[in-house]
DOTORMAR-218039 format. One record per residue (C-alpha): residue number from 1; residue in three letters; x, y, z. Coordinates in steps of 0.02 Angstrom, whole numbers, padded with zeros to 5 digits, always signed. Example, Ala and Ser with C-alpha at 12.3 -4.5 7.8 and 13.67 -1.06 7.14 Angstrom:
BEGIN
 resi resn     xx     yy     zz
    1  ALA +00615 -00225 +00390
    2  SER +00684 -00053 +00357
***
This chain:
BEGIN
 resi resn     xx     yy     zz
    1  MET -04244 -07432 -08486
    2  GLU -04071 -07470 -08548
    3  ASN -03963 -07587 -08443
    4  LYS -04103 -07621 -08319
    5  HIS -04122 -07804 -08273
    6  LEU -04250 -07907 -08178
    7  ILE -04178 -08075 -08124
    8  VAL -04320 -08199 -08100
    9  LEU -04269 -08342 -07987
   10  ALA -04398 -08481 -07992
   11  GLY -04406 -08660 -07934
   12  PRO -04519 -08781 -07841
   13  THR -04563 -08759 -07659
   14  ALA -04420 -08803 -07538
   15  SER -04289 -08781 -07675
   16  GLY -04195 -08645 -07581
   17  LYS -04256 -08493 -07677
   18  THR -04246 -08369 -07532
   19  ALA -04066 -08406 -07483
   20  THR -04012 -08411 -07665
   21  ALA -04102 -08247 -07705
   22  ILE -04008 -08164 -07562
   23  LYS -03843 -08218 -07642
   24  PHE -03897 -08142 -07808
   25  ALA -03958 -07982 -07725
   26  LYS -03795 -07958 -07631
   27  ALA -03694 -07989 -07788
   28  PHE -03788 -07857 -07886
   29  ASP -03833 -07732 -07748
   30  ALA -04016 -07773 -07779
   31  GLU -04178 -07785 -07682
   32  ILE -04288 -07940 -07683
   33  ILE -04468 -07939 -07743
   34  SER -04571 -08083 -07675
   35  ALA -04677 -08176 -07801
   36  ASP -04754 -08291 -07672
   37  SER -04939 -08255 -07659
   38  ARG -04950 -08318 -07479
   39  GLN -04797 -08226 -07411
   40  PHE -04892 -08063 -07441
   41  TYR -04993 -08095 -07283
   42  LYS -04923 -08031 -07119
   43  GLU -05018 -08161 -07016
   44  LEU -04933 -08306 -07108
   45  SER -04747 -08335 -07080
   46  ILE -04707 -08514 -07034
   47  GLY -04823 -08604 -07152
   48  THR -04774 -08495 -07300
   49  ALA -04587 -08512 -07268
   50  ALA -04575 -08323 -07269
   51  PRO -04401 -08246 -07255
   52  THR -04338 -08246 -07076
   53  ALA -04293 -08089 -06979
   54  ASP -04110 -08124 -07016
   55  GLU -04144 -08144 -07203
   56  LEU -04248 -07985 -07207
   57  ALA -04105 -07893 -07121
   58  GLN -03977 -07951 -07249
   59  VAL -04069 -07886 -07403
   60  LYS -04222 -07776 -07426
   61  HIS -04374 -07880 -07473
   62  ARG -04530 -07806 -07552
   63  PHE -04706 -07880 -07554
   64  VAL -04676 -07983 -07398
   65  HIS -04802 -07964 -07256
   66  ASN -04875 -07810 -07341
   67  LEU -05056 -07869 -07332
   68  SER -05182 -07942 -07211
   69  ILE -05267 -08108 -07245
   70  GLU -05430 -08008 -07253
   71  ASP -05369 -07897 -07394
   72  LYS -05432 -07931 -07570
   73  TYR -05282 -07941 -07684
   74  ASP -05261 -08029 -07850
   75  VAL -05134 -08052 -07988
   76  ALA -05189 -07894 -08078
   77  ASP -05157 -07792 -07920
   78  TYR -04987 -07874 -07904
   79  GLU -04938 -07838 -08085
   80  ARG -04986 -07655 -08064
   81  ASP -04897 -07635 -07897
   82  VAL -04735 -07720 -07950
   83  LEU -04724 -07621 -08113
   84  ASN -04752 -07458 -08019
   85  TYR -04620 -07508 -07893
   86  LEU -04493 -07554 -08028
   87  LYS -04523 -07390 -08120
   88  GLN -04459 -07296 -07967
   89  TYR -04331 -07427 -07917
   90  PHE -04241 -07427 -08085
   91  LYS -04209 -07240 -08069
   92  ALA -04079 -07282 -07935
   93  LYS -04028 -07462 -07968
   94  ASN -03995 -07571 -08119
   95  VAL -04039 -07745 -08054
   96  ALA -04187 -07815 -07958
   97  VAL -04217 -07995 -07906
   98  MET -04389 -08075 -07907
   99  THR -04415 -08243 -07825
  100  GLY -04561 -08352 -07774
  101  GLY -04663 -08503 -07820
  102  SER -04819 -08419 -07889
  103  GLY -04796 -08442 -08076
  104  LEU -04952 -08344 -08121
  105  PHE -04887 -08190 -08029
  106  ILE -04714 -08204 -08108
  107  ASP -04790 -08220 -08281
  108  ALA -04901 -08068 -08253
  109  VAL -04749 -07959 -08220
  110  CYS -04644 -08034 -08359
  111  ASN -04774 -08053 -08496
  112  GLY -04928 -07955 -08444
  113  LEU -05100 -08023 -08405
  114  ASP -05201 -08107 -08540
  115  SER -05360 -08028 -08603
  116  MET -05499 -08133 -08528
  117  PRO -05682 -08129 -08579
  118  ASP -05810 -08043 -08468
  119  ILE -05917 -08165 -08370
  120  ASP -06106 -08143 -08361
  121  ASP -06182 -08135 -08187
  122  ASP -06288 -08290 -08217
  123  VAL -06134 -08392 -08268
  124  ARG -06039 -08334 -08115
  125  ALA -06188 -08377 -08003
  126  LYS -06202 -08550 -08082
  127  VAL -06019 -08589 -08047
  128  THR -06033 -08520 -07870
  129  ARG -06178 -08640 -07838
  130  MET -06074 -08782 -07907
  131  LEU -05939 -08745 -07777
  132  GLU -06064 -08726 -07635
  133  GLU -06158 -08886 -07676
  134  GLY -06019 -08998 -07742
  135  GLY -05864 -08926 -07662
  136  LEU -05691 -08918 -07740
  137  GLU -05714 -09092 -07813
  138  ALA -05854 -09031 -07927
  139  LEU -05746 -08890 -07995
  140  GLN -05598 -09007 -08015
  141  ARG -05702 -09129 -08118
  142  GLU -05765 -08990 -08233
  143  VAL -05591 -08921 -08264
  144  GLU -05516 -09094 -08292
  145  LYS -05654 -09136 -08416
  146  ASN -05657 -08972 -08513
  147  ASP -05478 -08910 -08499
  148  PRO -05354 -09051 -08460
  149  GLU -05207 -08940 -08508
  150  TYR -05246 -08812 -08373
  151  TYR -05294 -08950 -08251
  152  GLY -05117 -09015 -08265
  153  VAL -05040 -08855 -08196
  154  VAL -05174 -08768 -08091
  155  ASP -05172 -08769 -07902
  156  ARG -05317 -08889 -07880
  157  GLN -05345 -08833 -07702
  158  ASN -05375 -08652 -07754
  159  PRO -05562 -08629 -07781
  160  ARG -05546 -08459 -07864
  161  ARG -05428 -08524 -07999
  162  LEU -05543 -08671 -08034
  163  GLN -05699 -08561 -08035
  164  ARG -05618 -08444 -08160
  165  ALA -05576 -08587 -08278
  166  VAL -05754 -08656 -08269
  167  GLU -05831 -08483 -08292
  168  VAL -05729 -08448 -08448
  169  PHE -05775 -08617 -08523
  170  TYR -05960 -08594 -08487
  171  GLN -05956 -08417 -08555
  172  THR -05861 -08452 -08716
  173  GLY -05865 -08640 -08744
  174  LYS -05675 -08633 -08758
  175  PRO -05547 -08697 -08631
  176  TYR -05472 -08569 -08513
  177  SER -05298 -08622 -08570
  178  THR -05332 -08556 -08745
  179  PHE -05347 -08379 -08675
  180  ARG -05184 -08387 -08577
  181  GLN -05016 -08322 -08640
  182  ARG -05080 -08262 -08807
  183  ASN -05008 -08087 -08805
  184  VAL -04839 -08062 -08724
  185  VAL -04810 -07882 -08671
  186  LYS -04636 -07814 -08703
  187  ARG -04568 -07736 -08544
  188  ASP -04444 -07592 -08546
  189  PHE -04318 -07690 -08442
  190  ASP -04222 -07849 -08477
  191  ILE -04287 -08008 -08396
  192  ILE -04169 -08150 -08351
  193  LYS -04260 -08311 -08303
  194  LEU -04171 -08437 -08194
  195  ALA -04238 -08593 -08108
  196  ILE -04166 -08704 -07972
  197  LEU -04152 -08887 -08017
  198  TRP -04159 -09030 -07891
  199  ASP -04157 -09218 -07905
  200  ARG -04336 -09276 -07873
  201  ASP -04295 -09388 -07725
  202  LYS -04187 -09255 -07643
  203  LEU -04323 -09125 -07665
  204  ILE -04450 -09241 -07584
  205  GLU -04330 -09264 -07438
  206  ARG -04311 -09075 -07422
  207  ILE -04500 -09051 -07425
  208  ASN -04528 -09181 -07289
  209  LYS -04392 -09108 -07178
  210  ARG -04459 -08932 -07201
  211  VAL -04635 -08982 -07149
  212  ASP -04564 -09065 -06992
  213  MET -04463 -08908 -06956
  214  MET -04617 -08798 -06978
  215  MET -04709 -08902 -06849
  216  ARG -04564 -08882 -06727
  217  GLN -04563 -08694 -06759
  218  GLY -04746 -08681 -06707
  219  LEU -04851 -08701 -06864
  220  LEU -04996 -08773 -06765
  221  ASP -05003 -08619 -06654
  222  GLU -04997 -08507 -06808
  223  VAL -05142 -08603 -06884
  224  ARG -05239 -08590 -06720
  225  SER -05215 -08401 -06723
  226  VAL -05305 -08386 -06891
  227  TYR -05428 -08528 -06866
  228  PRO -05579 -08412 -06837
  229  LYS -05551 -08342 -07013
  230  ARG -05523 -08509 -07099
  231  HIS -05658 -08470 -07227
  232  LEU -05546 -08339 -07311
  233  ASN -05473 -08386 -07481
  234  SER -05302 -08328 -07420
  235  LEU -05303 -08473 -07296
  236  ASN -05355 -08605 -07421
  237  THR -05175 -08659 -07442
  238  VAL -05062 -08805 -07403
  239  GLY -05008 -08814 -07223
  240  TYR -05161 -08724 -07157
  241  LYS -05310 -08818 -07226
  242  GLU -05240 -08986 -07169
  243  LEU -05217 -08923 -06991
  244  PHE -05390 -08844 -06996
  245  ASP -05454 -09021 -07028
  246  TYR -05359 -09079 -06873
  247  LEU -05431 -08938 -06768
  248  ASP -05604 -08983 -06834
  249  GLY -05577 -09162 -06775
  250  ARG -05577 -09237 -06949
  251  CYS -05406 -09319 -06930
  252  SER -05263 -09346 -06810
  253  LEU -05116 -09226 -06801
  254  GLU -05003 -09359 -06875
  255  GLN -05122 -09382 -07021
  256  ALA -05132 -09194 -07049
  257  VAL -04943 -09176 -07053
  258  GLU -04926 -09320 -07176
  259  GLN -05059 -09241 -07286
  260  ILE -04963 -09077 -07286
  261  LYS -04811 -09171 -07351
  262  ILE -04913 -09258 -07486
  263  ASN -04999 -09098 -07543
  264  THR -04835 -09001 -07542
  265  ARG -04753 -09134 -07651
  266  GLN -04900 -09125 -07772
  267  TYR -04887 -08935 -07775
  268  ALA -04700 -08946 -07813
  269  LYS -04738 -09063 -07958
  270  ARG -04862 -08939 -08031
  271  GLN -04735 -08799 -08012
  272  MET -04606 -08901 -08108
  273  THR -04733 -08936 -08246
  274  TRP -04769 -08750 -08258
  275  LEU -04585 -08703 -08268
  276  ARG -04537 -08837 -08394
  277  LYS -04667 -08772 -08515
  278  ASN -04569 -08609 -08524
  279  SER -04409 -08631 -08624
  280  ASP -04344 -08460 -08568
  281  TYR -04284 -08528 -08401
  282  ARG -04102 -08572 -08376
  283  TRP -04090 -08714 -08251
  284  PHE -03951 -08732 -08123
  285  THR -03914 -08823 -07962
  286  ILE -03879 -08739 -07795
  287  ASP -03695 -08787 -07812
  288  GLU -03686 -08688 -07975
  289  THR -03751 -08525 -07898
  290  ASP -03584 -08433 -07894
  291  GLU -03546 -08488 -08072
  292  ILE -03715 -08424 -08134
  293  ILE -03692 -08257 -08045
  294  LYS -03522 -08231 -08127
  295  SER -03588 -08279 -08298
  296  LEU -03721 -08142 -08297
  297  GLU -03593 -07999 -08298
  298  LEU -03722 -07865 -08260
  299  THR -03679 -07684 -08231
  300  VAL -03727 -07632 -08054
  301  ASP -03693 -07445 -08064
  302  SER -03822 -07334 -08147
***
């Protein structure tokens, strides 16, 4: 599609992606596609830093609160749904903006999914037993030992991602990372990759302040509302699992909040590692937003 552009706006958690994406969307008469795999869920707003009612009113957002935490939805579903959406969207508009912190979901839309080996049932069962008997720590140890490259960027609190890496290694004897990003699919629209840059100390300060703000906004009540379903993979995420521990009596509220801050900072570090491995991203600070928008010189009218 000639003159069709997808602006990808990435960055670590708490870097200001939502507000910045709205500026881009307004400048180019575009809609925003969320690439945050937790903002899909309608039950989760505060802990996922989903766009507010005011932000949703300013610009149309897609793939926000479109699922239930009980729905099964993976990166392949997301790739399919976004590409189908863009196919229709680009008939009327020239520019779309995608933003979010889920690098795997962004890469699926930009580059296509990698061809992964089929996993035998006995291998899958073996890895499932490993998780059941040894917990996340057992999976983490296996991935760290057999695939240190992937271990450096994976969300280590996500059991499904860890299971997949262990399954692939057991099935093939090769690290999961060797199967990733081999074949880049050429899309029929232009992709512009931008990433928001923050000084490390300032980003840590923003993360800590945002966690405190989430607590004031009622994060604990939100977590209580989904507590009966805490076994779901969609709830195995920062901000929820720590408060589940508090509700289970494993720690104090103060300890849980501090752990959220620690885990969020670690997540931001992994996001930065992921982004820096991709040389296609053009980095900019929030103060440079207007300058970057002007420099793109994209045609809005079809």
